[in-house]
C-alpha positions as CSV (number, residue, x, y, z in Angstrom):
1,M,-15.1,41.6,-2.4
2,I,-11.6,41.1,-1.1
3,D,-11.1,38.2,1.2
4,I,-9.7,39.7,4.5
5,L,-7.8,36.5,5.1
6,A,-5.8,37.0,2.0
7,R,-3.6,39.5,3.9
8,I,-3.1,37.3,6.9
9,P,-0.6,34.4,6.9
10,V,-2.3,31.1,7.8
11,D,0.8,30.2,9.9
12,A,0.3,33.4,12.0
13,L,-3.2,32.3,12.8
14,R,-2.0,28.8,13.7
15,V,0.6,30.3,16.1
16,F,-2.0,32.6,17.6
17,E,-4.5,29.8,18.1
18,T,-1.9,27.7,20.0
19,A,-0.8,30.6,22.2
20,A,-4.4,31.6,22.9
21,R,-5.3,28.1,23.8
22,L,-2.3,27.6,26.1
23,L,-2.1,31.2,27.3
24,S,1.6,31.0,27.1
25,F,4.2,31.9,24.4
26,T,6.7,29.5,25.9
27,R,4.3,26.5,25.9
28,A,3.1,27.5,22.4
29,A,6.7,27.5,21.2
30,E,7.2,24.0,22.6
31,A,4.0,22.7,21.0
32,L,4.9,24.1,17.6
33,G,8.6,23.2,17.7
34,M,9.6,26.9,17.5
35,T,11.5,29.3,19.6
36,Q,9.7,31.7,21.9
37,A,11.1,34.6,20.0
38,A,9.6,33.3,16.7
39,V,6.2,32.8,18.4
40,S,6.3,36.4,19.8
41,W,7.3,37.8,16.4
42,R,4.5,36.1,14.5
43,I,1.9,37.2,17.0
44,R,3.3,40.8,16.9
45,D,3.1,40.7,13.1
46,L,-0.5,39.5,13.3
47,E,-1.4,42.3,15.7
48,Q,0.2,44.8,13.3
49,R,-1.8,43.5,10.3
50,L,-5.0,43.7,12.3
51,D,-4.0,47.0,13.8
52,R,-5.0,46.0,17.4
53,P,-3.5,44.1,20.3
54,L,-4.5,40.5,20.9
55,F,-2.6,39.8,24.1
56,V,-1.8,41.7,27.3
57,R,1.8,40.8,28.0
58,G,2.6,40.5,31.7
59,T,6.0,39.7,33.4
60,R,5.5,36.0,33.5
61,Q,2.2,35.4,31.7
62,V,-0.1,36.6,29.0
63,S,-3.8,37.1,28.7
64,L,-6.1,37.9,25.9
65,T,-7.6,41.3,25.1
66,P,-11.4,41.4,24.3
67,E,-10.5,41.4,20.6
68,G,-8.1,38.5,21.2
69,E,-10.8,36.5,23.0
70,R,-13.2,36.9,20.2
71,L,-10.6,35.9,17.6
72,A,-9.4,33.0,19.8
73,T,-12.9,31.5,20.1
74,A,-13.2,31.3,16.3
75,A,-9.6,30.3,15.7
76,I,-9.7,27.4,18.2
77,E,-12.9,26.1,16.7
78,A,-11.7,26.4,13.2
79,M,-8.3,24.8,13.9
80,T,-10.1,21.9,15.8
81,L,-12.3,21.3,12.8
82,L,-9.3,21.5,10.4
83,R,-7.2,19.1,12.5
84,R,-10.1,16.6,12.6
85,A,-10.6,16.8,8.8
86,V,-6.9,16.4,8.1
87,A,-6.7,13.4,10.4
88,D,-9.7,11.8,8.7
89,V,-8.1,12.3,5.3
90,V,-4.7,10.9,6.4
91,E,-6.3,7.9,8.2
92,A,-8.5,7.2,5.2
93,D,-5.4,7.3,2.9
94,Q,-3.4,5.1,5.3
95,G,-6.3,2.6,5.3
96,V,-6.1,1.8,1.6
97,L,-3.2,0.5,-0.4
98,A,-3.6,1.1,-4.1
99,I,-1.4,-1.0,-6.4
100,T,-0.9,-0.6,-10.2
101,T,0.5,-3.7,-11.9
102,L,0.6,-5.7,-15.1
103,Q,-2.3,-8.1,-15.7
104,T,-0.3,-11.3,-16.1
105,L,1.8,-10.6,-13.0
106,A,-1.3,-9.7,-11.0
107,T,-3.4,-12.8,-12.0
108,Q,-0.6,-15.4,-12.1
109,W,1.5,-14.5,-9.1
110,L,0.3,-11.6,-6.9
111,A,-3.4,-12.5,-6.6
112,T,-2.6,-16.0,-5.3
113,R,-0.4,-14.6,-2.5
114,L,-2.1,-11.3,-1.6
115,G,-4.4,-12.9,0.9
116,S,-1.5,-13.6,3.3
117,F,-0.6,-9.9,3.2
118,Q,-4.2,-8.9,4.0
119,L,-4.4,-11.4,6.9
120,D,-1.2,-9.9,8.3
121,N,-2.5,-6.4,7.8
122,P,-6.2,-6.4,8.5
123,D,-6.2,-2.6,8.9
124,L,-5.4,-2.2,5.2
125,A,-7.8,-2.5,2.3
126,V,-6.0,-3.3,-1.0
127,R,-7.0,-2.0,-4.4
128,V,-5.3,-3.5,-7.5
129,D,-5.3,-1.6,-10.8
130,T,-4.2,-3.4,-14.0
131,S,-4.6,-0.5,-16.4
132,P,-1.8,-0.5,-19.0
133,T,-1.5,3.3,-18.5
134,L,1.9,4.2,-16.9
135,S,1.0,5.8,-13.6
136,M,3.2,8.6,-12.1
137,L,1.9,7.5,-8.6
138,G,0.6,9.8,-6.0
139,A,-1.3,12.2,-8.2
140,D,-3.9,9.5,-9.3
141,G,-4.3,7.9,-5.9
142,L,-2.0,5.0,-6.5
143,D,0.7,4.1,-4.0
144,V,3.0,1.6,-5.6
145,A,3.6,0.1,-9.0
146,L,4.8,-3.3,-10.2
147,R,6.5,-2.6,-13.5
148,F,8.4,-4.4,-16.2
149,G,11.6,-2.9,-17.5
150,S,15.1,-1.9,-16.6
151,G,14.4,-0.6,-13.1
152,Q,15.0,3.0,-14.1
153,W,12.0,5.4,-14.1
154,A,12.4,9.1,-13.5
155,G,11.1,10.2,-10.1
156,L,10.7,6.7,-8.7
157,E,12.7,4.3,-6.5
158,S,12.7,0.7,-7.7
159,R,13.5,-2.6,-6.1
160,F,14.0,-5.8,-8.1
161,L,11.2,-8.3,-7.6
162,M,11.7,-11.1,-10.1
163,P,13.4,-11.8,-13.5
164,A,11.7,-12.0,-16.8
165,V,12.5,-15.6,-17.8
166,F,10.9,-17.7,-20.4
167,T,10.7,-21.3,-21.7
168,P,8.5,-23.2,-24.1
169,L,5.2,-24.2,-22.6
170,C,2.5,-26.4,-24.1
171,S,-0.2,-28.8,-23.2
172,P,0.7,-32.5,-22.6
173,A,-1.4,-33.4,-25.7
174,M,0.5,-31.0,-27.9
175,R,3.9,-32.4,-26.7
176,N,2.8,-35.9,-27.4
177,R,1.3,-35.0,-30.8
178,L,4.5,-33.2,-32.0
179,D,6.7,-35.9,-30.5
180,L,9.1,-33.3,-29.2
181,Q,12.5,-34.9,-28.7
182,T,15.0,-32.1,-29.4
183,P,14.6,-28.3,-29.5
184,A,14.8,-28.3,-33.3
185,D,11.6,-30.3,-33.3
186,L,9.8,-27.1,-32.4
187,K,10.1,-26.0,-36.0
188,R,7.1,-28.2,-36.6
189,A,5.0,-26.4,-34.0
190,H,2.6,-23.6,-34.2
191,L,4.7,-21.1,-32.2
192,V,3.1,-18.4,-30.0
193,G,5.0,-15.3,-28.8
194,E,7.5,-12.6,-29.8
195,P,9.8,-13.5,-32.6
196,R,12.9,-11.9,-30.9
197,E,12.2,-14.0,-27.7
198,W,11.9,-17.2,-29.7
199,A,15.1,-16.3,-31.6
200,A,16.9,-15.8,-28.2
201,W,15.5,-19.1,-27.0
202,F,16.6,-21.1,-30.1
203,A,20.0,-19.5,-29.9
204,A,20.3,-20.6,-26.2
205,A,19.2,-24.1,-27.1
206,E,21.9,-24.2,-29.8
207,V,19.5,-24.6,-32.7
208,S,21.2,-23.0,-35.7
209,P,19.3,-20.2,-37.5
210,A,18.8,-22.4,-40.6
211,D,17.0,-24.9,-38.5
212,T,14.7,-22.6,-36.5
213,A,11.0,-22.6,-36.9
214,P,9.0,-20.2,-39.1
215,P,8.1,-16.9,-37.4
216,P,5.4,-17.2,-34.7
217,R,1.9,-17.2,-36.1
218,L,0.4,-15.5,-33.0
219,T,1.6,-12.7,-30.8
220,A,-0.4,-10.8,-28.1
221,D,0.2,-7.7,-26.0
222,N,0.4,-9.7,-22.8
223,Q,1.8,-13.1,-21.8
224,A,-1.5,-14.3,-20.4
225,M,-3.1,-14.4,-23.8
226,E,-0.2,-16.2,-25.4
227,V,0.0,-18.9,-22.7
228,A,-3.8,-19.2,-22.8
229,A,-3.4,-20.3,-26.4
230,A,-1.0,-23.0,-25.2
231,L,-3.4,-24.1,-22.5
232,G,-6.1,-24.3,-25.2
233,D,-3.9,-26.7,-27.2
234,Q,-3.4,-24.1,-29.9
235,G,0.4,-24.2,-30.0
236,V,3.6,-23.8,-28.1
237,A,4.1,-20.5,-26.2
238,L,7.0,-18.9,-24.5
239,G,6.1,-18.3,-20.9
240,S,7.5,-17.7,-17.5
241,P,8.1,-20.8,-15.4
242,I,7.7,-18.5,-12.4
243,L,4.3,-17.1,-13.3
244,Y,3.0,-20.4,-14.5
245,A,4.5,-22.6,-11.8
246,R,1.0,-23.8,-10.6
247,E,-0.1,-24.8,-14.1
248,I,3.1,-26.7,-14.6
249,E,2.8,-28.4,-11.2
250,R,-0.7,-29.5,-11.9
251,G,0.2,-30.9,-15.3
252,L,-1.9,-28.4,-17.3
253,L,1.3,-27.2,-19.0
254,V,4.5,-29.0,-19.6
255,R,8.0,-27.8,-20.4
256,P,9.2,-30.0,-23.3
257,F,12.7,-28.6,-22.8
258,E,14.3,-27.2,-19.6
259,Q,16.3,-24.5,-21.5
260,T,15.3,-21.2,-19.9
261,V,16.3,-17.7,-21.1
262,A,16.4,-14.5,-19.1
263,L,15.6,-11.1,-20.6
264,A,17.7,-8.0,-19.6
265,E,14.5,-6.5,-18.2
266,G,12.6,-7.7,-15.1
267,Y,9.8,-7.0,-12.7
268,W,10.2,-4.2,-10.1
269,I,8.3,-2.6,-7.3
270,C,8.4,1.2,-7.6
271,Y,7.3,4.1,-5.4
272,P,8.2,7.8,-4.9
273,P,11.5,8.1,-2.9
274,A,9.8,10.5,-0.5
275,R,7.3,7.9,0.4
276,R,9.6,5.0,1.0
277,L,9.0,5.1,4.8
278,T,5.2,5.6,4.5
279,P,4.0,2.7,6.7
280,K,1.6,1.1,4.2
281,I,4.1,1.2,1.4
282,A,7.0,0.0,3.6
283,R,4.9,-2.9,4.9
284,F,3.8,-4.0,1.4
285,R,7.3,-3.6,-0.1
286,D,8.9,-5.7,2.7
287,W,6.2,-8.4,2.5
288,L,6.4,-8.5,-1.3
289,L,10.2,-8.9,-1.4
290,D,10.1,-11.5,1.4
291,T,7.5,-13.4,-0.5
292,A,9.6,-13.4,-3.7
293,R,12.7,-14.6,-1.8
294,A,10.6,-17.5,-0.5
295,D,9.6,-18.6,-4.0
296,P,12.1,-21.2,-5.3
297,A,11.2,-20.4,-8.9
298,V,11.9,-16.7,-8.4
299,V,15.3,-17.5,-6.7
300,A,16.3,-19.8,-9.5
301,G,15.3,-17.3,-12.1
302,A,17.1,-14.4,-10.4
303,R,20.2,-16.5,-10.2
304,L,20.0,-17.2,-14.0
305,A,19.5,-13.5,-14.6
306,G,22.4,-12.5,-12.4
307,R,20.2,-10.4,-10.1
308,E,19.2,-10.4,-6.5
309,V,15.7,-9.9,-5.2
310,G,15.4,-6.6,-3.5
311,Q,18.4,-4.9,-5.2
312,I,17.9,-1.2,-5.9
313,G,17.4,-0.2,-9.5
314,G,19.2,2.5,-11.4
């Protein structure tokens, strides 16, 4: 059976419902942001498709025909239900902010600060996803992403959050046991981390290649696991003095040497350009960047990397 609505434009029914409810083409045009001529044309087109008049047109007013009254009753009820359903969906969406982020960034930096955002925005519930899958945002219900990279992702606007900086980290006991006096002394250590990052750090510390340590004996797919090995007194890891500022401050980790190296990549907040003004996204973005600017470790790292918090990627 053919759906009779298939041959009737939904927009024509919306225009008809508004005109029938207000009993005025002029007021309907104002409510819909259209011209009176456009309203009149759409209603005339609907009447032609139905092959019957829906309005009696007077000199200064219109009234409904019996057929028009019957259709208006159903149209007003249907549009009222549809508006209510759309409002419920939109309000539900606006009430939840879904963030996808990297595990280490989430646990070491974001989670310890997110409470202040929730206190300032009690109308928003926050959902954090740390799946390694690269989300396209929007289609999977996620609003914003905190990503690591160059700041260039197709279809997304990105703002610089913080640099990727690293320095050797170890337990106080490990530092004392190895008697670390110069960077070259690390060749005696059990190194944890990416070989290319260690090579970059040794070069910055002016340790000649011939004097560098053997290749790291442990690497992991995230910084949290590598630094956990250092916390467990299992070696010396390369870690971020930004993300592990609390552990350093509490003496759980020490920096045997102050030399810090910045990668070309960094951490960015990303979202679809068309949604940059969506209230919940704008509020979170502004809060996040302000929070990063207030973090001395982030500011120092950004200066080292030659970047500025909040700069647009691309």
